[in-house]
N, C-alpha and C positions, 0 to 999 in steps of 0.2 A: 415443641416443635413433634408433629409424630412421624412417621420413618418412609411414606408413601415423600412429605415433604421434603425430608434430609436425603432421599433418593434426588429426588427433583432438584436438587439445588448445586448437591455432589455433581446432576447433568452437568448443570447449567457451570459449574465452575471450571469443570475438563473443558466443554467448547469453549468460554472466555478463553483460560491456556491453551488449547491446542491452535487458537486462531491470533493468539501471540505470536509466538512458538514461531509457527508458518511462518509469522512477516519477519520477528530476528533472526532466523533458520536461513534466512533465502536474502543472501547482500545485495541485491540487485533487489527485489523486491522491495526493500528497509529503502534503497538509495532512490527507488522510485515514487515511495511515499513523502517523503522526506524533500524532492525534487517540487511535486504537487504541491504539498503544504506550502512553498513561496507563493507558487501561482497555477492556474493552469496553464497546459501548454498541448499543442500537437505532436501527434507522433511525428514527423520530421524534428521536431525539436528534442523531442526523448529521444530522437536514435542518434542526432549531433555531439546530445549532450552525454547519453550510455557508448558511444562509441565503437567501446571494447566488447559489445557483446551482440553476437550477434542479428540482424532483423529479424527472423523466424525467433526468437529463442526471445526477445524483445516483445510481441505479439502474445508470446503465449504467456509470458509474464503480466504481460496488462491486462488479457481476459483471464489469468485465472485473479490479479486483485483485482479482478469486477465482476467474476464472479463471484469472492469473499465476500464483496461488500465495502470493499477499501478504495474505489476508484469507478467514476462512473462516467461512461462514455458519448456526447455527444454527435450529433453531424455540426462541422467547423462553418461547413458552410454549403446553402445548397448543389453551387453549381462544381464543387469541388467534392475528393472522394475522402479529403480529409476529416480527421475525427477530434475535437475538443474531449481531452481525459484532464479529469477534474477531479479533488478529493469528495468522499460522499460527508454525512455528518457525522459516521465514525470512527472516521480514520482522522478529520476533524479534529475530536475529540481526545485523539491518542494524540495529537498534532505536537504539546508541551511534551509528556514524555521518548519521542522522537525526536524532539529538537536537544533535551539536554541527554541524550545518548550520541548522538552524534556531536555536540558539545565536549563530553567528557572523551569521544574517539579520535576528535582532533585535538583534547589538550595531551591524551597520552602518546600521542604521535609524535608530538613536537619535544 
């Protein structure tokens, strides 16, 4: 492998690490991804489940997760302003690791 290929590979690894660390370091973002791994949810459903955070903060985290490629947002119904949030393929690929971390956390709590 030549020097340029090594640099590119190193940068790709840094990007993957940063993306992973960003998700893991924000407890609510991690929790949202875990919830959406179970099923797609509307904003109101997420709001009820994540009632400990403000509407503004939830909106901010959802926008960040969408921008980072973890979730997608689609109009749930043309007659309402409701949005349906679901995982992207990238986030679905990470779901086994997310589930394992959640199971470990629950085990350690008990």
